[in-house]
C-alpha positions, 0 to 999 in steps of 0.5 A: 601507457596502461589505463586501469578498469574503473571500479565501482565504487564501494560506500559505507552506504552500501556496505551497511545496507547489504549487511542489514539486508543480509542480517534481517534475511537470515533472521526471518528464514531462520526463526520459521525453520527453527519453529518448524525443524527445532532439535527438540521435535526429533525428526528422523535423520535426514529431515533437519539437513535437507530442510535448512538446505531448502531454507538456505537456499530460499533466502538466497534466492529471494535475495538474488531475485530482489536484485533483479528489477526489471524482471516480472517473473523475478519480482513475482517470486521473490515477493511472494517470498517475502510475504510467505516468510513474514507471515511464517516468522510472525506466526513463528513468535506467536506459537513460540508462547504456546511452546513455553505454555507447553513446556511450564505444564509439563509437556515433553519433548519430542511432543510439544516441539511436533506438535507446535511445528504442525500446528505452525505449519498449518496456520502458515499456509491458512493464513497465506492462503486467507492473504492471496485471497484478500488481496487478489479479490475484487476491494470490498465498498466500505461507506463512510459518512463525512459531516464538513461544517462549511459545506453548503446545503446544495453538496449535501449527499453528494457522494465521493468513490475513493480509489488508491494504491491500486499498485498495478504491476508484475502480476497482471490483474487486467481482470481485476482492474475491470471488477473493481471499476465495475463495483465503482459504477454500481455506486452511481458516485458523483466524484471518483478519487485516485489518491495515488500509487496507481502501478509499479512500472511504467505507464507503458509496462502497466497499460492492459491493467490501467486501462479499466479506469477510463471506464469509471462512470462518474461526471468528475474524475480526480487523480494525483500521483503517489510515490510509486508514480515517481519510481517509474516516470510520474508525468507518463502517468499523468498523461495516462490519466487524462487520455482516459478522462481523468483530471490530474490535480498537479498542485492545482484545484478543480471548482465545483458548483451548484448555483451559487455554491461551491466546492473545491477538490485540490491535489498535491503531488506526493512529498517524494517529487521534491527529491525525485529528479522529475522536472516541475513536479514538487509538492506545493498546497500553496500552489494548489489553493491558489485562486480559490476563496476563503468561504469555500470548503476544500477537500484535498487529495494528498497521497500520505497522511503525514502532509495532514499538518499543512491540511491543518494550516491550510484550512483544508476541510477534508483530506484523502489519502492512502498509502499505509495499505492498512499495514497491509499484512499483520502486524506490519501496521504497527511499523506504519504507525511510526511514520504516519499518524493514522492508518486507517479511517476517519480521523480528526485534526483540528476543528476543521480538518478532517483525515479519511486515509483509505487502506487501498485497494491492491497490495505493493510487494508481496500478493496478500493481505492479512487482517487489513482488507482492501477497499473502495471507499464511498463517502458521503459529504454532509452539511452541519 
């Protein structure tokens, strides 16, 4: 009896994904290559071919390294390459406008192409360095007053420190985490919230980086899951944050009381929980608000701003979200805006419901932030 070895099934989706990945990667590397080493620059003969080999090797390496999903070292290299080449791609297109202006002004090659190449190289290096600095620094404090008409005067002036999108990951940022917690503690907030995407990896993998969160010094600490928790055992993160002294609002709420006055903090699982396969996890706002009183003002923690429609329908007063990173690397925020109703800041969505979207404290993927600075937000709630 003979047996035939089982071969991996090649699906149309996989073929399409591979073709798109190769096409996008080729474009990202080819455009800056032509900007830096245009034939019109007439560089000495070995320069352009050698540069072509280097760029091709970079593109192939990035794709190969991205497939090594369990390797932090591979992730560090591939993610940096992605951020670097995105910056190079965007700024090549922008300097092409200068190239055109020079051409229309009568500036001839090779000077025109060499001038653009030097300008572009300086821009790429400078913006990359700036982006890394902005990503790795302790977030700035952003202060925002929010007036909630239904808020009882007893809670007027309540302060909420908002943390989100810490994205502990392949780069060990335990020291950064400690600095962020110190910055939060200096605010002397009444409440601290972490609005999801705590890490890329399991709680065990990122324990050293996450542990400083246990030292956040506020009377109330609330945490919800983001979409990235559902890539790496969300329940494990809930369990860890509980051990660190945070109250996980897993489709539930907590009531703050001052005398007869009440203020509800509710939280829901990220919307991606619905299809994550994680037992007992799914976004359920109705369940989260079950048992609240109709007169209670509600602050809802929902990782993605797109949940604001449900918050409006439920009569929520203020939704706190993250997820967008403010775009993280300009001009990526234009693409984020296609998926999310708001990229950053305070916005109003009905007579009652407001949304505050934080740019987040950390970064995802490329260790860079360009024109989208990280933040720790201090919200001060005001009664009308």
